[in-house]
N, C-alpha and C positions, 0 to 999 in steps of 0.2 A: 508912437503910441502915447496917448494922453495919460495924464496923472491918474484920472479916474479909471481908465482901462487897466493901467498897471496895478492899481490898488485892488481892483476886482480880480485880476489874475492871481495876485499874491493871496488874496482871501480864499479863492477857490482852491489853490494848491494847499494852503494851510488846512482847509476843511477836509480835503482828500487825505492828507497825512493823518489828521485826527481820526477820521473814520477808519483808516487802515489800522491805526493803533488800537482803537476800540474793538475792532473785529479780532485782532490778535490777542488782546488782553482778556476779552470776555470769556472765552472757553477756560482759560487758566483761572480766572476769578470764580467762575461757576464751579470748577472742580475743587478749588480750595474751600468754597462754601460747603460743598457736599461732604468733604473730608473733615471739616471743622468738628471738634469735639462738641457733643451736645451739652447744653447747660447742666451742671451738676444736679439741680433741682429736678429736671426732667428724668435723669437717670435714677435718682433716688426714689421718685414717685413710681417709676416702673418697677424697681426692685421691691418696694413695699407691696405693690399690687401682685407681683409674681409670688411673693411669700404667702399671700392669702390662698393661693392655689396649690402650693407645694410646701410641705413641712419637713421634707427629707433634707438633712443638713449636707448631703453629698451632691445635691443638684447643682449643676453649672449651667450657664447660659451665655449666648452671644446675642447682642441686640444691635439693630441698625435703625436709624430714624430717617424716614423719607416721607415727603408729602405725596401720598398715593392718590389722593382725590382732588388735588390742586385747590384746596381751600386755604392754603397758607399755614396750616397747622400740621406738623409731622406726625405720621402714624409710626408705630413700632413694629418691626419684624423681629421676632424673637425665636431663636433656635435653642431648644431646651435639651440638655444632656443629663441623663441620670437613669437609674433603674426603673422609675415609673414612666419615663418619657421615651425610652428607646427599645427597639427590638431588632430582629435580624435584618429588617429592611431599612432601618434608619431611625431617626428621632422625630419628635413632634415639633412643629413650627406654629407659633401663634402670630396672627396679625391683629394688632390692637389699635384702637383709636382713642384719643384723649376724651375723657368724660369729666369735665370740671377739673378737680385736682387729682383725679385717678384715671383709670383706663377701663375700656370695655372691649371684650373680645368680639372681633368681627368674624374670625374663623380660626378653628384649630385644625391644622392639617397634619395628618399622620404620615409616617414613613418617608420622610424627606431627608436629603443629605445636601450638604454644601457642595459646590457653590450655589448660593441663592442670589438670584438677580432680580432687579426691578427692570422690566422690559419697557421699551418705548411705546409699545402698543397699549391701548386702553380699551376697556369695555364698560359701558354704563357709568362712565365718568371716573373710573378707578384704573390705575395702571395694572397691567398684568404682571404676574410673578413667575419667574422660572426657577424650578428646583431640580436637583439631580435625583434620579431614581435608580437604585441598584440594590441587589441583595434580596433576601427573603424570597428566593426563587427567580428573581430577575438577574440573569447572568450578564448580559450586555447592557450596561447602563445607558441612560439617555436623559435628556432634559425634557421635563414636562412643563407645559404652560398652564397656569392657573388663571382663568379669566373671571372677573367679578360679574355676577349675574344680576346685580341691582340690590342684593341683600348680603351676599356672602361670596367667598371663594370656594372652589371644590375642596372637600375634606380629604379626599384620597387622590394623589396624583397619578395613580396607576389605572384608573378607570374613568370613563366619560362622566362629566363633561370635560375633565382634564384632557389635554391632547399632547401627544408626542411632538416635540419640535423637530422639524427637519432642517438641518443646517444651523447656522448661528444667527439667532434673532438679535436685533439691536437692543442693547440694554446695558445696565451697570451692575457689576458684582457688588453686592452690599454685605454679604457674608461669605468670604472666601473659604476654600477648603482648609487652608492652613491657619485660620483664625483660632486663637486660643480662647476657650470658654472661661468665664470668670465665675467664682463661687457665688451662689445666690445668697448664702449666709456668711457673715464674717465669723471667724473662729471665736 
């Protein structure tokens, strides 16, 4: 084997090892980026926005930030807990998009329960959302898919155009059932 052939073989093996390492590291890196805490300024601007909609000092919320429309800017999925937001079928969820230094409501969805998932499927350029539906007359719970129609998501997960998911659709839990809600207002 010539020196050039040996160098090419070593370079090819090194490239294969690098590629294998990148493939192994990429999912872990992507998961770490998803789980990274959002910037404090983003969380604070969301909290200020939510306070303009709710003045009840007992309201709590859980927020997840994900880029739902692949524009590089995270949207907020907010699960609100409080007397004005919850009923026998669950609580309200807001899907918000950033609007300069504040937020704009894309959709207010009623009677949802965690777990709340961002599904891999998309509709009209936005990722679908999975929410748990149970209570308020629905005895056997199920996961409903909320698909974006070009302007908004369905407002009620129990009626069309929402649809009951059969089986487990691929996606990521962004608000788990056991997630603790935080106070909207500081004491």
